[in-house]
N, C-alpha and C positions, 0 to 999 in steps of 0.2 A: 504493499498498500504506500503511495507516495504521502510525504509531509507535508508537500505543498504542491500547489496546482493553480494555473491560472483561471481555471473556471471548475467551480463545483456544481453539478446539477442534481436537485433533490427530486426522485421520480425517475424511474426507468419503464415509463409506459412509452407510448407511440411518439409524442414529442420530445421526451427525455431522451430515448435512444436515438431519434433521427438528429437530434440536436448533437448528441456526442459523435454521431457519425460525421456530420458536417464539420464540428470543430477539428476533430482527428484529421479530416481531409485538408483543412487549412493549417494544420501542424501546430495546433493551439492545443496545449498540455488540459486534459479534462478529468474529472473523476465522476462517475455517475454512482449515485448512492441510492439504493432502496432494499427492498426484502429480496431475498434469494429463495427460489427463482424469482427473476425480474418479471415486470409485466402480468401482475396478477389479478388486475382490477378490470376496468371498462376495456382496458386495450386488447385483452385476450380472453376475459371470462365471460363476456357477454356477446352480442352478434358481431360479426366481422363482416361489413357489408361495404365494399367499394363503391361509393357513391359519385355518380357524374356530375352533381350539382342541380339535376332537374328538378327535384323534390323541392328545392328551396327557392327556385325561381316561382313555383306556385305559391310559396309560402312568403313571398315578397321579402327575400334575404339575398340580395344580391353579393352581397360579401361572402358569405357562407358558401353559395353557389358557385362564384368564381374560385374559391381557395379549394373547393372540392374537384371541379373540374381539372386545376393544375396538378392536385395531387393524385387524381386518378390517372391522368396521363404517365406520370412519373412511376407509380406503381407498375402500369402496365408496360411502361418501356424498359425498367430495370428488373423487375421480379415477376414476370408473368406466369410463372410455374405457381404462385401462391393465389391466383385468382380461379375460382370455380365458372369458366365462362359457358359453360353448357347450361347454366340455370339463368334464365331470363327473368326481365324484370318488367312491369307494365303499369302506366298510369291511367286510372279510371275516371272518367267525368260523366256529370250528369246531364249536360246538354253537349252538343257539338260546339256550341259557342264557347264553352269553357274550354274545349280542346284547341280551338284554334287560336285563342287568347294565348294559353300556354304554349302552344307550337311557336308563336311569334317570339314570346320570352325567349325561349331557349335559344331559337334562330339567332335573336340578337346577341345572346350571351355566349354564343359559339358552343352550344352543348347540343350534342346528336341525338335525334330521334328517328325511329323508323316507323313508317305508316304501315298497316296492316290491311290485307286483303279481306274481302268478305268471306271467303272459304278458310282464310287462317282464324278469324274470329269465330267463326261458327265451329271450327275445332277446339278453340280455346273453351268457348262456352260448354261443348260438350265434355270436355276433358276434366273440367274444373268445377267442384260444388261451389266454389267462390263466386263463379259468374252464372250460374244457371239461376234463371229468376230473378236477378239482381235489377236494380233499379237504374243502374248505371247505363247510360246510352252509347258512349264513345269510349275507346280504347287507343291506346299507342303504347308502342314499346320503346323504353330507354336502354342505356347501355350498363345499367348498373348490375353489380355482380356480387355473389357472396366472396369474401377473401379469406385465406387462413391467416389471420393475424398471427398466430403463434408461429408459424413457418416463417411469414415474412420478417417480423423481428428479430428471429433467430438470424436471419441472413443479414439484416441491417447492423445487428451489433456483433457479428461476427465480423464485418468489414469495419467497425469502428475499432474493435480491438487490435485486428491487424494494423491498424493505422496509427495505434498507440493510445486509444482512450483506455481507462481503467474502470473497474467496478469493485465497488465496495459494499459488502453485504450487511445488513443490519436487521435487529429482530422485528423492527416496524420503523416509520419516520418519526413517529412520537417520540421514539427515544433519541433523536437527533436534535441538538442544539446549537444555536448559532449567534455568534456574538461580534461586534465590530473588533476588527484585529488591526495590527499596525498598518498592514498593506490592503485591507478589505475586510476579509471575514475569518473567524475562526470556526470552524466547523468541529462539533465537539461530539465524538462518538462515545461508545461504552468505555474503551480502553486507549482510544487514539484521538488525535486532533490534527485536522488538516487546514492549512492556512491557504486561502485562495484570494485573488483580486477581484473576482466578480461570483456572485452567489446567483443561481438561477432556481425559481421554483417551478418544477414541470409535472406536479402530482396532482393535477385535476381537482376533483372535489375536495381534497385536501388542503389545497393553496389557501382557503380562508383562515383554516384552523393555522397554519404556520404563519399567516399574516399576524394573527392575533398574537402569536407567541413571540415575533419579533417587534410588535408593536405596529398597531393599526395607523399610526402617522405616515409610516414609510410608504405604504401603497394602499389604494383605495380598497373599500370591503367589495367582495363580489357576492351576490345573493345566490343562493343554491334552490334548485328543485329536485324532488324525488319522483322520478318516472316509473309509474308499475306497470310491468310487463307481463301478460300472460303466455304461458308457453304450452302448447300442447303437443305431446309425442303421440304420432299417429302413422297409418300407413303413407307410402310415398304419393300416393295419387293426389293427397290433399296438399303436398308441399313441392310440386313441381315447378313454380314460379313465385315471383314475389308480385304483390299488387299494392300499389300505393294511391292515395287520393290526395293530390297536391292542394285542390282547390279547397277542400272541405274538412275542417278540423274536427268534425264530427265523426267522420268514418275512420276505423281502424286501417292502420298501415298492417299488412300481412307480409311477413319476410320469412323463407324456409332458412332452416338450420342445415348445415352440413357435418356430418361427423369427420374423423380424421381420414377416412377412406373415401371421401367426397361423394358420399350416398346422402340422398335426402333423409332427415331424421325426424322432421316435425317443422312447426311454424311458432314464430312468436307474433303476437298481435300487441301493439304498443297502444293503450287507451286513456292513459291519465298522468297528470303531471300535476304535483303539489309544491307549493312554495315551502321551505324549510328554513330555519335560522342557524342550524348547525348540522354537523353529522349525526344521522340516527343509526345506532346500530342494532335497533330493536328489531324485531320481525313482524311485528303487528301490524295489520291490514286494515284499513279503514272499514268502518261499518258499510253494508252495501256495496262493496267493490265489486264482488263476484256477479251479483244483479246487473250492475253498470256493464260489467264487461260483457255479460249475455246480451242485454238490449242493444248495445252496438253493434255487436256482431250479427245478429239476427235482423237488425234493420237494414244493414248494408247487404248482408249474404244470406238470405232467407233458406236457401236449399243446405246451408250448412248443418240445420237440425238433424234433418233425416239422415244426412251422413255420418253424424256423430251416433245417432241411435243404431245404426248398422255397422260400427266399427268399434273396436277397442281403443279408446282415446282417453289418456292419461293427462292430469294437467297439473301444473304448479306456477307459482308466482315467482318473479323476481323483482327487485328494485334497484334503479340507477340513480345514484347521486352525483348530479353534474352540475356547474354553475350553468345560470339561467339563459345567458346568451349563446347561440350558436355560433357567433361571428368570431372568428379567430381573434386572440387577443395578445398583445406582447406590451407589457407596461414595465417602464424602465426608470428606475429612481438613480440618476446619475450620481447624486451626492453621496448615495449609500451604497453605490455598485451593487445594486440589487435588482433583479429582473424576475417578473412572472409571466408565464406564458401558459397558454391554452390553446390548442388547435379548433376548438368548437366541434369539429368531427374529426375522428380518427383519419380518414381520407386526406384530411388539409395537413397532417402532420409534418410530410416533407417540405410543403411549402412555408411553413410557419418556422419551421427548424431551421432553413436556409436563411430566412429573414433574420431571425434571432442571431444566427450565426454571424451574419454580417454586420449587425450591431455590435456584438461582442468584439470583433475583428476590429472594427474602428474605435471601440473603446480603448482596447489594449494595443493599438498601433505604436503609440510612442513608448512603449513599456517592454523590456526584455521578457523572452519567455522563460518560466520556471518550471521545476519538475522535471521529467524526462519523457522522451517519446518512443520508448521501448514497447513491442507488443503488450497488449492487456491480456489478462485471462481470460479464457472461453467462459460465459455464463449461461447457465440454464434459462429457460423461458418457460413459464407456466402455461401448462395444456390447460384449453379450454375446457370448461365443464359446463357444457350447454344442459345435460339432462342429468342431474344428481337423482338418487331414488327419489321417486314420488310416493306419497303416501294417500293421493287422493285419486279418485275417478270422476269424470265429467260426464254430467248426465243433463240433458236439455228437456226439460220436460214441458208439458203443455202451457203451463204458466209462464213459460218463456225466461226462466231463469236456472242457473246452475244448482245444482245440489252436489256440495262436497260430502263424502262419506270415506272412512277409513277402509282402506284395503284390506282385505282378509288374506 
């Protein structure tokens, strides 16, 4: 472990690993700190989805859309082996006028869409219970795909280590303390101290907690939300494609999961987001949550009820705790040599990391590099755990709500 480094990065998720790779490529000594294996949370344990930016055009988020568009291109160009490009994605619309507006927005943003012929649409409706008898009138194909974030970050981190980046494993980021030092920051670990010129917070939803630990006046507060996600494990025919409704916040987005063998394993349905003041480690779900999920599902996809009745479908929930804004954010406190970086969406990580790397390189341009640039150690990446053992079965009843019961 180096005793000093130009840059210390707290957080070895998508933005942290990509930033370490970018800095190492620039020959800037850097040390990445997180639990081992790295990338345990949103970057690898939840859905890995390579987003073209199309969805955020519909959500009127042009900055997020542009960052995803550029990040998408970089992943496709550098590590195409990590992308499940045989699984398509479609955008649904209640009217043709909505589709036309969406198409124009994507065209202006340089985001590719593919029109579908009538036979293609009919085949989709026949093959997917999500599209039979639905109230959506128009559909178009996007270029979004699932991505194996576990494998992708392995490759990026391997390249970073080969170029000289170092990794330091800690029990958890809460055990890492930082205090102003003679040349920037002293990063205090359990038994070691690393001195750095620039400290980077790249730890996602944990950034606000680290900000409070350092003093709220250093960087502005970031609000958090908790997104509740329903996961259904079910036969392959339910999860052959992704369906998004970019112009309607009431309709659930449906995304297929892929297991490590690139087979379809189930679907995730994002249905709700709740503002929170701090990280919540509890597992209690809000009252009426299952009913709300069922109502939204059956309103958008009426044929789903019959499919669930006819097949063995298990269900569980997980929650993502993320900063409220999906736009990429890089906040630099020059006086304190402190940076907070958040990509907004995983796909934007390489783009935001490069921008942050350029900022750091400029800040360090007049200072001699410290530490060494010998290759770092190989670091394992946490495997995705999409489907942990579920104790519940899913039943759609005539009253149109879920019944959860313990599996015998």
